C-alpha positions in Angstrom: -93.0 167.0 141.7 -91.5 166.6 145.2 -88.3 166.1 143.5 -88.9 169.5 141.7 -89.8 171.0 145.0 -86.4 169.7 146.6 -84.2 170.4 144.0 -85.7 174.4 143.8 -85.1 174.7 147.6 -81.6 173.4 147.5 -80.7 176.1 144.7 -82.7 178.7 147.0 -80.6 177.5 149.6 -77.0 177.9 147.7 -78.2 181.2 146.2 -79.0 182.6 149.6 -75.7 181.4 151.1 -73.7 183.2 148.2 -75.9 186.1 147.6 -77.4 187.1 150.8 -74.6 185.9 153.4 -74.5 189.0 155.4 -78.3 189.0 156.2 -78.1 185.2 157.1 -75.5 185.3 159.8 -76.6 183.4 162.7 -78.6 180.7 160.5 -76.4 179.9 157.6 -75.0 176.6 159.6 -78.5 175.5 159.9 -79.0 176.0 156.2 -76.4 174.2 155.2 -76.8 171.4 156.9 -80.6 171.0 155.6 -79.1 171.3 152.2 -77.1 168.3 152.9 -79.5 166.5 154.1 -82.1 167.1 151.4 -78.9 166.3 148.9 -78.8 162.8 150.6 -82.6 162.2 149.8 -82.6 163.3 146.2 -82.2 159.7 145.0 -84.8 158.2 146.9 -87.3 161.0 145.5 -86.5 159.9 142.2 -86.8 156.3 142.9 -90.2 157.0 144.3 -91.2 159.4 140.9 -90.1 156.1 138.9 -92.8 153.7 140.7 -95.8 153.9 138.4 -98.1 152.6 141.2 -97.3 154.2 144.4 -98.5 152.6 148.0 -100.4 155.1 150.0 -97.3 154.8 152.2 -94.8 155.8 149.6 -97.4 158.8 148.8 -97.6 160.2 152.2 -93.8 160.3 152.7 -93.2 161.6 149.3 -95.9 164.5 150.0 -94.3 165.0 153.7 -90.9 165.6 151.8 -92.6 168.1 149.4 -94.5 169.9 152.1 -91.0 170.4 154.1 -89.2 171.8 151.2 -92.0 174.3 150.7 -91.7 175.3 154.8 -87.9 175.9 154.1 -88.4 178.0 151.2 -91.1 180.0 153.3 -88.8 180.4 156.0 -85.8 181.7 154.1 -87.8 184.1 152.1 -89.7 185.6 155.5 -86.2 186.0 157.3 -84.8 187.8 154.1 -88.0 190.1 153.8 -87.8 190.9 157.7 -84.2 191.5 157.4 -84.8 193.9 154.5 -87.3 195.8 156.3 -85.1 196.0 159.1 -82.7 197.9 157.0 -84.7 200.2 155.9 -85.4 201.7 159.3 -82.3 201.0 160.9 -78.7 202.2 160.6 -76.6 199.3 158.7 -74.2 198.5 161.2 -76.4 198.1 164.1 -79.1 195.8 162.4 -77.5 192.7 163.7 -77.1 193.6 167.1 -80.7 195.0 167.7 -82.4 192.6 170.3 -85.5 192.2 168.1 -83.1 191.1 165.2 -81.5 188.7 167.2 -84.7 187.2 168.8 -86.0 186.7 165.1 -82.7 184.8 164.0 -82.9 182.7 167.0 -86.8 181.7 166.4 -85.6 181.1 162.7 -82.8 179.1 163.5 -84.9 177.0 166.3 -87.3 176.2 163.3 -84.8 175.3 160.9 -83.6 172.9 163.4 -86.9 171.2 164.4 -87.2 170.9 160.4 -83.9 169.1 160.4 -84.7 166.8 163.2 -88.1 166.1 160.7 -86.3 165.7 157.8 -83.8 163.0 159.5 -86.7 161.6 161.0 -88.0 160.5 157.5 -85.5 158.1 156.8 -87.5 155.8 159.5 -90.4 156.1 157.9 -88.8 155.6 154.3 -87.7 152.6 155.4 -90.9 151.5 156.5 -92.5 152.5 153.5 -90.2 150.3 151.4 -88.1 153.0 149.6 -84.6 152.0 151.2 -82.5 151.8 148.0 -82.7 152.8 144.6 -84.3 149.8 142.6 -82.9 149.1 139.2 -84.5 147.1 136.4 -83.5 146.0 132.8 -85.4 148.4 131.1 -83.6 151.5 133.0 -80.9 151.7 130.3 -79.8 150.4 126.9 -76.1 148.8 127.1 -73.6 150.9 125.6 -72.9 148.8 122.3 -77.1 149.1 121.9 -77.0 152.9 121.9 -73.5 153.3 119.9 -75.7 151.2 117.0 -77.7 153.9 116.8 -74.7 155.7 114.8 -75.0 153.0 112.3 -78.7 153.1 111.6 -79.8 153.7 107.9 -81.8 157.0 107.1 -84.5 154.9 105.8 -84.4 152.5 108.9 -85.5 155.8 111.2 -89.6 156.0 111.1 -91.3 158.6 112.5 -89.5 161.8 114.1 -90.1 163.9 111.0 -91.0 167.1 112.6 -88.6 166.8 115.5 -86.2 165.9 113.5 -86.6 169.0 111.0 -86.4 171.0 114.3 -83.3 169.6 115.8 -81.3 170.2 112.3 -83.0 173.7 112.5 -81.3 174.4 115.8 -78.0 172.8 114.6 -77.8 175.0 111.6 -79.3 178.4 112.4 -77.6 181.5 112.6 -77.6 181.7 116.6 -73.9 182.6 117.2 -74.1 181.9 121.2 -73.2 178.2 122.1 -76.4 176.3 122.7 -77.2 173.4 124.7 -80.3 171.4 123.1 -81.7 168.7 125.4 -83.7 165.8 124.4 -85.6 163.8 127.1 -87.9 160.6 127.2 -87.9 157.2 128.8 -85.5 154.2 128.0 -86.4 153.0 124.2 -88.5 156.3 123.4 -85.9 157.0 120.1 -84.0 159.6 121.7 -80.6 158.2 120.6 -82.0 157.4 117.1 -83.6 160.8 116.5 -80.0 162.6 117.6 -78.1 159.9 115.4 -80.1 161.0 112.6 -79.4 164.9 112.9 -75.8 164.0 113.5 -74.8 162.0 110.9 -76.7 164.3 108.1 -74.1 165.7 106.0 -75.6 168.9 105.6 -75.2 169.3 109.6 -71.7 168.2 109.7 -70.5 170.5 106.9 -71.5 173.4 109.1 -69.3 172.5 111.8 -65.4 172.7 111.9 -65.3 169.2 114.4 -67.7 167.1 116.2 -67.6 164.4 118.8 -70.0 161.7 120.1 -70.0 160.4 123.3 -72.0 157.7 125.2 -72.1 158.4 128.8 -72.3 155.6 131.2 -74.1 155.9 134.7 -70.6 155.7 136.2 -68.8 157.9 134.1 -65.3 159.2 134.7 -64.6 163.1 134.4 -61.4 162.6 132.8 -62.0 159.5 130.6 -65.0 161.5 129.3 -62.4 164.6 128.3 -60.1 162.2 127.0 -62.9 160.9 124.5 -63.9 164.1 123.5 -60.3 165.0 122.5 -59.8 161.8 120.2 -63.4 162.1 118.4 -62.4 165.8 118.0 -59.3 164.8 116.3 -60.6 161.9 114.2 -63.6 164.0 113.0 -60.5 165.9 111.4 -58.7 162.9 110.3 -55.7 164.4 112.9 -53.3 162.2 114.9 -54.3 162.0 118.8 -51.9 163.0 121.3 -49.5 160.2 122.0 -49.1 160.8 125.8 -53.2 161.7 126.2 -53.6 159.0 128.5 -50.9 160.2 131.0 -52.9 163.7 131.3 -54.7 164.8 134.2 -57.8 166.8 134.5 -56.5 170.8 134.2 -54.3 169.3 131.2 -57.1 167.9 129.7 -59.2 170.9 129.9 -56.0 173.3 128.9 -55.9 171.0 125.7 -59.6 171.2 124.9 -60.4 174.9 125.2 -56.9 175.7 123.1 -58.0 173.1 120.3 -61.5 174.3 120.1 -61.1 178.4 120.7 -61.5 179.1 117.2 -63.7 176.2 115.9 -67.1 175.8 115.7 -67.7 172.6 117.2 -70.8 170.2 117.7 -71.1 167.5 120.9 -73.3 164.9 121.5 -73.5 163.7 124.9 -75.6 160.5 124.6 -77.7 159.1 128.0 -76.6 161.6 130.6 -78.2 160.6 133.8 -76.7 162.8 136.2 -77.0 166.8 136.3 -73.8 167.1 137.6 -72.4 166.1 134.2 -72.7 169.3 132.4 -70.9 170.9 135.1 -68.1 168.5 135.3 -67.4 168.9 131.5 -68.7 172.6 130.3 -65.3 174.4 131.5 -63.9 172.2 128.6 -66.3 173.7 126.2 -65.9 177.3 125.6 -68.7 179.5 124.3 -66.7 181.2 121.6 -69.6 182.5 119.8 -69.1 180.6 116.6 -72.3 178.8 117.1 -70.9 175.6 118.4 -74.1 173.3 119.6 -74.2 170.6 122.3 -76.7 167.9 122.2 -77.6 166.2 125.4 -80.0 162.9 125.6 -81.4 162.2 128.9 -84.3 160.5 130.9 -84.4 163.5 133.7 -87.5 165.9 133.5 -88.9 168.8 135.5 -91.1 171.0 134.1 -94.8 173.2 135.0 -96.5 176.3 133.4 -99.8 178.5 134.0 -101.3 180.3 131.3 -105.2 179.9 129.9 -106.3 177.9 127.3 -105.2 178.2 123.7 -102.9 181.4 125.0 -100.3 181.8 122.8 -97.0 181.6 125.2 -93.7 184.0 124.0 -90.7 182.3 124.5 -89.1 185.0 126.4 -91.8 185.6 128.8 -91.9 182.0 129.5 -87.8 181.8 129.9 -88.1 184.9 132.3 -90.7 183.5 134.4 -88.8 180.2 134.9 -85.9 182.1 136.0 -87.8 184.5 138.8 -89.4 181.2 139.6 -86.1 179.8 140.6 -87.1 176.6 138.5 -83.6 176.9 136.3 -80.7 175.0 137.8 -77.8 177.0 138.2 -75.0 175.2 135.8 -71.4 176.6 136.2 -70.6 179.1 133.4 -73.8 178.6 131.5 -76.2 181.4 132.1 -79.6 181.0 133.2 -81.1 181.9 129.9 -79.4 179.2 128.2 -80.4 176.5 130.4 -84.3 177.8 130.4 -83.7 177.8 126.4 -82.7 174.0 126.5 -86.0 173.4 129.2 -88.0 174.5 126.1 -86.8 172.8 123.8 -87.2 169.5 125.5 -90.9 170.7 126.1 -91.3 170.8 122.5 -89.4 167.9 121.3 -91.3 166.1 123.4 -94.8 167.7 122.1 -95.7 169.0 125.6 -95.7 172.5 123.7 -96.7 173.1 120.4 -94.9 175.9 118.3 -97.2 178.3 116.8 -94.8 180.9 115.3 -91.1 181.1 114.5 -88.7 183.7 114.5 -86.1 184.6 111.4 -83.9 182.1 112.8 -86.3 179.1 112.9 -86.2 179.5 116.8 -89.9 178.8 118.4 -91.5 182.7 119.4 -94.7 181.6 120.4 -96.0 178.2 121.9 -99.3 176.8 123.3 -100.0 173.5 125.2 -102.6 171.1 124.0 -105.8 171.2 125.6 -105.5 167.4 127.0 -102.3 167.9 128.1 -103.4 171.2 130.2 -106.1 169.7 131.9 -103.8 166.6 133.0 -101.0 169.2 134.2 -103.6 171.6 136.1 -104.8 168.2 137.8 -101.4 166.9 138.6 -100.6 170.4 139.9 -103.6 171.1 142.1 -103.0 167.6 143.9 -99.3 168.4 144.4 -100.1 171.9 146.0 -98.1 173.3 142.9 -100.6 175.5 141.7 -104.0 176.6 140.9 -106.3 178.3 138.2 -109.6 179.7 139.2 -111.8 179.9 135.9 -115.1 180.2 137.8 -115.8 176.6 137.4 -115.3 175.9 141.2 -116.2 177.9 143.9 -113.9 180.9 144.8 -113.7 179.2 148.2 -112.2 175.8 147.0 -109.5 177.9 145.1 -108.3 179.7 148.3 -108.6 176.5 150.7 -105.6 174.8 148.4 -103.1 177.6 149.9 -101.1 177.1 146.8 -98.0 178.7 145.6 -99.1 179.7 142.0 -102.5 181.1 141.1 -104.1 182.0 137.7 -107.2 183.9 137.7 -109.2 183.5 134.6 -112.6 185.0 135.2 -114.1 188.5 136.1 -116.1 186.7 138.8 -114.8 188.2 142.6 -112.1 190.5 143.3 -108.8 190.3 143.8 -109.0 191.3 147.5 -111.0 187.7 148.3 -107.4 186.2 147.3 -105.6 188.2 150.4 -105.5 185.2 152.8 -103.5 183.2 149.9 -100.1 184.5 151.7 -97.6 181.7 150.3 -98.0 183.0 146.7 -95.0 182.9 144.6 -96.5 183.8 141.1 -100.2 185.5 140.6 -101.4 185.7 136.9 -104.3 187.8 136.1 -105.9 186.8 132.8 -108.9 189.3 132.9 -110.1 192.4 130.7 -112.0 193.8 133.4 -111.4 196.2 135.9 -108.7 195.0 138.6 -107.3 196.9 141.3 -104.5 196.5 143.8 -104.7 198.2 147.3 -101.4 198.5 149.5 -103.2 196.0 152.2 -103.4 193.1 149.3 -100.0 193.6 148.1 -98.6 193.4 152.1 -100.4 189.8 151.8 -98.2 189.0 149.1 -94.9 189.8 150.2 -93.3 186.4 149.1 -94.6 186.9 145.4 -91.8 186.1 142.8 -93.8 186.6 139.6 -96.7 189.1 138.8 -98.2 189.0 135.5 -101.1 191.6 134.5 -100.7 191.9 130.7 -103.6 193.5 129.3 -105.6 193.5 132.4 -107.8 196.9 133.0 -105.6 198.6 135.7 -104.5 201.9 135.6 -102.9 202.8 138.9 -100.2 200.9 140.8 -99.9 202.1 144.6 -96.9 202.6 146.3 -97.4 199.5 148.0 -95.9 197.7 145.2 -92.5 198.6 146.8 -92.8 196.1 149.7 -92.9 193.0 146.9 -89.4 192.7 148.0 -89.1 188.9 146.4 -90.5 190.2 143.1 -88.5 188.8 140.4 -90.6 189.4 137.5 -93.3 192.2 136.6 -95.2 192.4 133.5 -97.5 195.5 132.9 -97.4 194.9 129.3 -100.9 196.2 127.1 -102.1 197.6 130.8 -103.3 201.3 130.6 -101.0 202.3 133.6 -99.4 205.6 132.9 -97.0 206.1 136.0 -94.8 203.7 137.9 -94.7 204.2 141.6 -91.5 205.7 143.1 -91.6 202.9 145.5 -90.3 200.4 142.6 -86.9 201.4 143.4 -87.1 199.0 146.4 -87.7 196.0 144.3 -84.0 195.4 144.4 -84.5 191.7 143.7 -86.7 192.7 140.3 -84.7 190.9 137.1 -87.4 191.6 134.7 -89.9 194.4 134.1 -92.0 194.6 131.0 -94.0 198.0 130.6 -94.4 197.6 126.5 -97.5 198.9 125.2 -98.7 201.0 128.5 -99.3 204.8 129.0 -95.9 205.2 130.7 -93.9 207.8 129.4 -90.8 208.0 131.5 -89.3 206.0 134.3 -89.0 207.6 137.7 -85.3 208.3 138.7 -85.9 205.4 141.5 -85.4 202.6 139.0 -81.6 203.0 139.4 -81.6 201.5 143.0 -83.1 198.3 141.1 -79.6 196.6 141.6 -80.8 193.1 139.6 -82.8 194.5 136.7 -81.5 192.7 133.4 -84.5 193.0 131.3 -86.4 195.7 130.5 -89.1 196.0 127.7 -90.6 199.3 126.9 
């Protein structure tokens, strides 16, 4: 969880520096330095996460890193919110020179500098708690010759994985034209490579592609060597002669060769045992999305997940993906759309049986999923402990839920009213799974200024106050199935809103202010 929090805040910093550069003038240097410091500590977090039995000292250190990541996220969101509010009342070219603004920038910069000192001070504690290096063990990876042997395993020797194997073959052979990245995640020795090899060797699968390549990735892979291997494998799959001077080619030439070769071909690629998230970034530029239905399969041991729905709730695939994107859980990968990356996350969860498919679309892809009750309870327990999120279902006192000061809240009971949650000012996501009447006041909404996702599907709410426009950070708004008949004009102020669902409501027309919503990319009516 701490590793995921750090990954998320690094993504937020990078995104902020790229997209909010004007607003962040004066604190961007501090943010970039913090990003570098956090990057250097990611490996130690992964090492700590691998320890089955963490000492109390290690747990304390990991918790401190997580809490620091949360502080940084809060500061960025608060400062961006403050600067946006200033824009509403000040002439744009004078914003950055007002004494009040300069004072606020100085305050934030000072806080960031203090956080940076805290991060650096963690090194001493890290060494004290014994997380001073990445510890390897013989079960962390299979030798390459053992991994490649999976390609020669007979079909009858593969035991189990019937459902997973069927799902993989369906994903590889469906009619979807976009290039699709399919990730298979699991610990070493869990059968990932064998499962993928079974699908890869299937003649029905191979007949769907013009060329194919299987690449086993070592932990110390060289980018250019991977590209050369791809070229050789593609040519050999078509019994074509490989270029004689391939060994002399550099990165630019190799990319051009691959793009030219694959431009008009439907291809299949397996990247087996990818440890590094940068692997995909390093080579995807050479694998064009030519909209011919190409597929890329990646086996890996990396995982980062989370989800918050009521028991036995049927989760719509598109809804879950939009929520992940809104929350910033989807890592930015060059030239790959966030929705494609999120789709690969979903496939990981399904292949690992963490989500169960309850309905598929006409292409055989998941349409609705649900989480097993036991897994849900385990996930909620971890989530609560890690201050990730909490569910209020009436089983605990409401004050206990509020005391967590968590970042995600799922309300699943009619007891109490929304006003009682007004002190949870750090919320990033709010789900309301009740069918009784609920209402939001302008005062309540002003307390949720950092909210990224607001899900009111099927809630009995008929009026949205003008205060909705204060939710500057909002990326996702779901009003599906509510009796809402009118959107407030202030909705135009939600310049970060990416997804809006008003299907099955009483809304007949949109206010003209929606044209001001610069980032709206998904509108369901």
